[in-house]
C-alpha positions as CSV (number, residue, x, y, z in Angstrom):
1,X,76.4,102.8,97.7
2,X,76.8,99.2,96.7
3,X,80.2,97.5,96.2
4,X,80.5,97.9,92.4
5,X,79.3,101.6,92.5
6,X,81.9,102.2,95.2
7,X,84.7,100.7,93.0
8,X,83.6,102.8,90.0
9,X,83.5,105.9,92.2
10,X,87.1,105.4,93.4
11,X,88.2,104.7,89.8
12,X,86.5,107.9,88.6
13,X,88.2,109.9,91.3
14,X,91.6,108.4,90.3
15,X,91.0,109.3,86.7
16,X,90.3,112.9,87.7
17,X,93.4,113.0,89.8
18,X,91.3,113.3,93.0
19,X,93.4,111.0,95.2
20,X,93.4,110.8,99.0
21,X,96.9,110.1,100.3
22,X,98.1,109.8,103.9
23,X,100.1,113.0,104.8
24,X,103.4,111.2,105.0
25,X,103.1,110.3,101.3
26,X,103.1,113.9,100.3
27,X,106.3,114.5,102.3
28,X,108.1,111.5,100.6
29,X,106.9,112.6,97.2
30,X,108.7,115.9,97.8
31,X,111.8,114.0,98.9
32,X,111.6,111.9,95.7
33,X,111.4,114.9,93.5
34,X,114.4,116.5,95.3
35,X,116.4,113.3,94.7
36,X,115.5,113.3,91.0
37,X,116.9,116.9,90.6
38,X,120.0,116.8,88.5
39,X,121.6,119.4,90.8
40,X,121.2,117.1,93.8
41,X,124.6,115.7,94.7
42,X,125.6,112.8,96.9
43,X,126.0,114.7,100.2
44,X,122.7,116.5,99.7
45,X,121.0,113.2,98.9
46,X,122.4,111.5,102.0
47,X,121.0,114.3,104.2
48,X,117.6,114.0,102.5
49,X,117.6,110.2,103.0
50,X,118.7,110.5,106.6
51,X,115.6,112.6,107.3
52,X,113.4,109.6,106.4
53,X,114.3,106.7,108.7
54,X,112.6,104.0,106.7
55,X,114.3,105.1,103.5
56,X,117.6,105.4,105.3
57,X,117.4,101.8,106.6
58,X,116.3,100.4,103.3
59,X,119.1,102.2,101.4
60,X,121.8,100.7,103.7
61,X,120.1,97.3,103.5
62,X,120.1,97.4,99.7
63,X,123.7,98.6,99.6
64,X,124.7,95.6,101.6
65,X,122.7,93.1,99.5
66,X,124.5,90.6,97.4
67,X,123.7,92.5,94.2
68,X,125.3,95.7,95.3
69,X,128.0,94.3,97.6
70,X,129.8,91.7,95.7
71,X,133.1,92.3,97.5
72,X,131.4,91.6,100.9
73,X,132.3,95.0,102.4
74,X,129.3,96.2,104.3
75,X,128.6,99.9,104.6
76,X,127.3,101.3,107.9
77,X,126.2,104.8,107.0
78,X,123.8,106.4,104.6
79,X,126.3,108.5,102.7
80,X,128.4,105.4,101.8
81,X,125.2,103.5,100.9
82,X,124.0,106.4,98.6
83,X,127.3,106.4,96.8
84,X,127.2,102.7,96.3
85,X,123.6,102.2,95.0
86,X,123.4,105.4,92.9
87,X,120.6,107.8,92.4
88,X,118.4,105.6,90.2
89,X,118.2,102.9,92.8
90,X,117.6,105.5,95.4
91,X,114.6,106.7,93.4
92,X,113.2,103.1,93.4
93,X,113.7,102.9,97.1
94,X,111.9,106.2,97.7
95,X,109.0,104.7,95.6
96,X,109.0,101.6,97.9
97,X,108.6,103.8,100.9
98,X,105.7,105.6,99.2
99,X,104.0,102.3,98.3
100,X,104.2,101.2,101.9
101,X,103.0,104.5,103.2
102,X,99.8,104.2,101.1
103,X,98.6,101.5,103.4
104,X,100.2,102.9,106.6
105,X,96.9,104.0,108.1
106,X,95.0,100.7,107.6
107,X,93.9,99.4,111.0
108,X,91.5,96.6,110.0
109,X,93.4,93.3,110.6
110,X,92.1,91.6,107.4
111,X,93.0,94.6,105.3
112,X,96.3,94.9,107.0
113,X,97.1,91.3,106.2
114,X,96.2,91.8,102.5
115,X,98.4,94.9,102.4
116,X,101.3,93.1,103.9
117,X,100.9,90.2,101.5
118,X,100.7,92.6,98.6
119,X,104.0,94.2,99.7
120,X,105.7,90.8,100.0
121,X,104.5,90.1,96.4
122,X,105.8,93.4,95.2
123,X,109.2,92.9,96.8
124,X,109.6,89.5,95.3
125,X,108.6,90.8,91.8
126,X,111.0,93.7,92.1
127,X,113.9,91.5,93.1
128,X,113.1,89.0,90.3
129,X,112.7,91.7,87.7
130,X,116.1,93.2,88.6
131,X,117.8,89.8,88.1
132,X,115.9,88.9,85.0
133,X,116.6,92.3,83.4
134,X,120.3,92.0,84.1
135,X,120.8,88.4,83.1
136,X,118.0,87.5,80.7
137,X,116.3,90.4,78.9
138,X,119.2,92.9,79.2
139,X,116.9,95.9,79.8
140,X,117.9,98.3,82.5
141,X,117.8,96.4,85.9
142,X,117.2,99.5,88.1
143,X,114.2,100.4,86.0
144,X,112.9,96.8,86.2
145,X,113.2,96.8,90.0
146,X,111.4,100.2,90.1
147,X,108.6,98.7,87.9
148,X,108.3,95.7,90.2
149,X,108.0,98.0,93.3
150,X,105.2,100.1,91.9
151,X,103.3,97.6,89.6
152,X,100.6,97.0,92.3
153,X,100.4,100.6,93.6
154,X,96.7,100.8,92.5
155,X,96.0,97.8,94.7
156,X,97.6,99.5,97.7
157,X,95.5,102.6,97.1
158,X,92.3,100.4,96.9
159,X,93.2,98.8,100.2
160,X,93.8,102.2,101.8
161,X,90.2,103.2,100.9
162,X,88.4,99.9,101.5
163,X,87.5,100.8,105.1
164,X,85.2,103.6,103.7
165,X,83.1,101.1,101.7
166,X,82.2,97.9,103.6
167,X,82.2,94.9,101.3
168,X,84.3,96.6,98.7
169,X,86.6,93.6,98.3
170,X,84.0,90.9,98.4
171,X,83.6,90.6,94.6
172,X,85.6,88.5,92.2
173,X,88.7,89.4,90.2
174,X,86.5,90.4,87.2
175,X,85.2,93.5,88.9
176,X,88.7,94.7,89.9
177,X,90.0,94.0,86.4
178,X,87.1,95.6,84.6
179,X,86.4,98.6,86.8
180,X,89.4,99.3,89.0
181,X,92.9,98.0,88.2
182,X,93.7,100.1,85.1
183,X,91.9,103.3,86.1
184,X,93.0,103.4,89.7
185,X,96.5,102.1,88.9
186,X,97.0,104.6,86.1
187,X,95.8,107.5,88.3
188,X,98.1,106.7,91.2
189,X,101.1,106.1,88.9
190,X,100.6,109.5,87.3
191,X,100.3,111.1,90.7
192,X,103.6,109.5,91.7
193,X,105.3,110.8,88.5
194,X,106.2,107.3,87.3
195,X,108.3,107.5,84.0
196,X,106.6,106.6,80.7
197,X,108.7,103.4,80.1
198,X,107.6,102.0,83.5
199,X,104.0,103.0,82.8
200,X,104.2,101.2,79.5
201,X,105.6,98.1,81.2
202,X,102.8,98.0,83.7
203,X,100.2,98.6,80.9
204,X,101.7,95.5,79.2
205,X,101.3,93.5,82.4
206,X,97.6,94.6,82.6
207,X,97.2,93.4,79.0
208,X,98.9,90.1,79.8
209,X,100.9,90.0,76.5
210,X,104.5,89.0,76.6
211,X,107.3,87.3,74.7
212,X,109.4,84.4,76.0
213,X,112.3,84.8,76.3
214,X,111.5,88.3,77.5
215,X,112.7,91.1,75.3
216,X,111.2,94.3,76.8
217,X,110.6,95.8,80.2
218,X,107.0,94.7,80.1
219,X,108.0,91.1,79.3
220,X,110.5,91.2,82.2
221,X,107.8,92.5,84.6
222,X,105.3,89.8,83.5
223,X,107.8,87.0,83.9
224,X,108.9,88.2,87.3
225,X,105.2,88.5,88.3
226,X,104.6,84.9,87.2
227,X,107.7,83.6,89.0
228,X,107.0,85.3,92.3
229,X,106.5,82.7,95.1
230,X,104.1,85.2,96.8
231,X,100.9,85.8,94.8
232,X,98.9,89.0,94.9
233,X,96.1,88.8,97.4
234,X,93.8,91.0,95.2
235,X,93.0,88.8,92.2
236,X,93.7,85.7,90.2
237,X,93.8,87.0,86.7
238,X,91.7,84.8,84.3
239,X,94.1,82.8,82.3
240,X,97.0,83.8,84.5
241,X,100.0,81.5,85.0
242,X,99.4,79.3,88.0
243,X,102.2,78.7,90.5
244,X,102.5,75.1,89.2
245,X,102.7,76.3,85.6
246,X,105.2,79.0,86.5
247,X,107.5,76.4,88.0
248,X,107.8,74.8,84.6
249,X,108.7,78.0,82.7
250,X,112.2,77.5,81.1
251,X,113.9,78.5,77.9
252,X,117.4,78.8,76.6
253,X,119.4,82.0,77.4
254,X,122.8,82.1,75.7
255,X,124.7,79.0,76.8
256,X,122.3,78.4,79.7
257,X,118.6,78.2,80.6
258,X,116.3,80.4,82.7
259,X,116.1,77.6,85.4
260,X,119.9,77.6,85.8
261,X,120.1,81.4,85.9
262,X,117.4,81.6,88.6
263,X,119.1,78.9,90.5
264,X,122.4,80.7,90.3
265,X,120.7,84.0,91.3
266,X,118.6,82.6,94.2
267,X,120.9,84.3,96.8
268,X,120.7,87.6,95.0
269,X,116.9,87.4,94.8
270,X,116.6,86.5,98.4
271,X,119.0,89.3,99.5
272,X,117.2,92.0,97.5
273,X,113.8,90.8,98.6
274,X,114.9,90.8,102.3
275,X,116.3,94.3,101.9
276,X,113.1,95.6,100.4
277,X,111.0,94.0,103.1
């Protein structure tokens, strides 16, 4: 099977819902569904989180980040961290664990490096989206962070399957954009039960259409993607904003500007990114 046929085959499987996940992803999906149950209370959530060490560590780290710990009082246990960040942030953190688990079985060094870079990119986008949502577009910041975490999930899935098809990633961005990104991304997002507003925002990112200043969740995600200092290793979208051009993006926001807001929020972005990583 040649490279393009392999890409189309993976995409067709994703469309049909025939996705091959590592076993630990299924376990975390069950945990995510349990956390989203309205009957799940803080004590039960803390016990569930403690059963997943990576999620437990990430929850405490986020709870102690500048965004969630403005008083400077660090928490040292999962229960206190769960109470501080809330269930919506907890859902986003569970998604971050799932995204990382998708590439957990990659052993090829080159693929591993790409997966690590893709996660650094996703963490930066998630942190930037959270701050932009709260201070610029005024959409829900927790949903924006969640969208940033999962916006490249199709890419993680592709990397997890690449060892089965030598040469799969040797083509240009056009092949991924035309035959893989949307079909695979949509299939994995549906499997993860991603809410419709987040799906819509990621679809808007795929279409590349946005307003400046950002008004919607999709606008917020696109701007965060452009401003990320860590690019995606999978593609350079035709007509995409270059790093040099992104550095010049600025506009008025109330009595200030985007540049000033991002400068003021640099510590928050760094703290959130570090916690996710």
